[in-house]
C-alpha positions as CSV (number, residue, x, y, z in Angstrom):
1,X,-15.3,2.7,-20.0
2,X,-13.9,-0.6,-18.4
3,X,-15.2,-4.3,-18.3
4,X,-15.5,-5.3,-14.8
5,X,-16.1,-8.5,-13.1
6,X,-17.2,-9.0,-9.5
7,X,-15.7,-11.6,-7.4
8,X,-18.0,-12.2,-4.3
9,X,-19.7,-14.9,-2.4
10,X,-22.8,-16.4,-3.9
11,X,-24.0,-19.3,-1.8
12,X,-23.2,-18.1,1.5
13,X,-23.9,-14.5,0.6
14,X,-25.7,-12.2,3.2
15,X,-28.4,-9.9,2.6
16,X,-26.2,-7.0,4.0
17,X,-23.1,-8.0,1.7
18,X,-25.7,-8.4,-1.3
19,X,-26.9,-4.8,-1.0
20,X,-23.6,-3.3,-0.9
21,X,-22.2,-5.4,-3.8
22,X,-25.2,-4.2,-5.8
23,X,-24.9,-0.6,-4.7
24,X,-21.2,-0.9,-6.1
25,X,-22.2,-2.8,-9.3
26,X,-25.1,0.2,-9.8
27,X,-22.4,3.0,-9.3
28,X,-20.0,1.1,-11.7
29,X,-22.9,0.9,-14.1
30,X,-24.0,4.5,-13.9
31,X,-20.4,5.6,-14.5
32,X,-20.7,3.8,-18.1
33,X,-18.8,0.4,-17.2
34,X,-20.3,-3.0,-18.1
35,X,-20.5,-5.2,-14.9
36,X,-20.8,-8.8,-14.6
37,X,-21.7,-9.9,-11.0
38,X,-22.1,-14.0,-10.7
39,X,-25.2,-13.7,-8.3
40,X,-27.0,-11.6,-10.5
41,X,-25.5,-12.5,-14.0
42,X,-24.8,-16.3,-13.6
43,X,-27.4,-19.0,-13.8
44,X,-26.5,-20.7,-10.7
45,X,-28.3,-23.9,-11.1
46,X,-25.5,-26.3,-11.9
47,X,-25.4,-30.0,-10.2
48,X,-21.5,-30.0,-10.1
49,X,-20.4,-26.7,-10.6
50,X,-18.2,-27.0,-13.6
51,X,-20.4,-24.9,-16.1
52,X,-20.6,-21.9,-13.1
53,X,-16.7,-21.8,-12.7
54,X,-16.4,-21.9,-16.5
55,X,-18.5,-19.1,-17.0
56,X,-16.6,-17.3,-14.2
57,X,-13.3,-18.1,-15.8
58,X,-14.6,-16.7,-19.0
59,X,-15.9,-13.5,-17.2
60,X,-12.4,-13.0,-15.7
61,X,-10.7,-13.3,-19.2
62,X,-13.3,-11.0,-20.4
63,X,-12.8,-8.3,-17.8
64,X,-10.4,-5.4,-17.9
65,X,-10.3,-5.1,-14.2
66,X,-11.5,-7.4,-11.4
67,X,-13.0,-6.3,-8.2
68,X,-13.5,-8.1,-5.2
69,X,-15.8,-8.3,-2.3
70,X,-13.6,-10.2,0.0
71,X,-15.5,-12.9,2.5
72,X,-12.6,-15.3,3.4
73,X,-15.3,-18.1,4.0
74,X,-16.3,-18.0,0.3
75,X,-15.1,-21.1,-1.4
76,X,-16.1,-19.5,-4.8
77,X,-14.5,-16.3,-4.0
78,X,-11.4,-17.8,-3.1
79,X,-11.7,-19.9,-6.5
80,X,-12.3,-16.7,-8.6
81,X,-9.1,-15.1,-6.9
82,X,-7.1,-17.8,-8.0
83,X,-8.5,-18.0,-11.6
84,X,-7.7,-13.7,-11.6
85,X,-4.0,-14.7,-10.7
86,X,-3.5,-17.2,-13.2
87,X,-5.1,-15.0,-16.0
88,X,-2.7,-12.1,-14.8
89,X,0.2,-14.1,-15.7
90,X,-1.0,-14.0,-19.5
91,X,-2.5,-10.5,-19.4
92,X,-0.1,-8.4,-17.1
93,X,-2.3,-5.3,-17.3
94,X,-5.4,-6.8,-15.8
95,X,-5.8,-5.0,-12.3
96,X,-7.7,-6.4,-9.2
97,X,-9.3,-3.8,-6.7
98,X,-10.9,-4.8,-3.2
99,X,-14.3,-3.3,-2.9
100,X,-14.5,-3.8,0.9
101,X,-10.8,-2.9,1.6
102,X,-11.7,-1.2,5.0
103,X,-13.0,-4.4,6.4
104,X,-10.1,-6.8,5.1
105,X,-7.6,-7.3,7.8
106,X,-3.9,-8.3,7.5
107,X,-3.1,-11.7,9.2
108,X,0.2,-12.1,11.0
109,X,0.5,-15.5,9.2
110,X,0.6,-16.5,5.5
111,X,-3.0,-16.5,4.1
112,X,-5.0,-16.0,1.1
113,X,-6.3,-12.7,2.5
114,X,-2.9,-11.3,2.6
115,X,-2.2,-12.7,-1.0
116,X,-5.4,-10.7,-2.2
117,X,-4.1,-7.7,-0.2
118,X,-0.7,-7.8,-1.7
119,X,-2.4,-8.1,-5.2
120,X,-4.6,-5.3,-4.4
121,X,-1.6,-3.1,-3.8
122,X,0.2,-4.7,-6.6
123,X,2.9,-6.1,-4.4
124,X,5.7,-8.9,-5.7
125,X,7.5,-11.9,-4.0
126,X,10.2,-9.5,-2.8
127,X,7.8,-7.6,-0.6
128,X,7.5,-8.4,3.1
129,X,4.4,-8.6,5.8
130,X,5.8,-5.2,7.0
131,X,5.5,-3.8,3.4
132,X,1.9,-4.9,3.1
133,X,1.0,-3.4,6.6
134,X,2.6,0.1,5.5
135,X,0.4,0.1,2.4
136,X,-2.6,-1.0,3.9
137,X,-2.2,1.7,6.9
138,X,-1.7,4.6,4.3
139,X,-4.6,3.7,2.0
């Protein structure tokens, strides 16, 4: 079974997002995986935030794979996604999957959302926006 870290909003987490994320976490744990979910497993009391981001960075290194509930307004999710990208440079077998893939839309301009989607589909810098659209439409 896998060790999985969930990237998701914490401070701006909506009730419906929390419910759907917890269902995903429960399903993963029921299947025998060990899951770390930041709003559930990380003490959020931290005046500056350095301890929290340090814990999340450690969780990303610990995890076999990272699963993302993408909300582009979440600063913490953007930070964690960037940390995943850096960790992957040293641990190329670490995978990323988007939990709410159906609700994540490609933008017509460069964006972190497009980078996240490209990472999910394992694209490289030689790929184009047209390649990303083709893969997203196929899923």
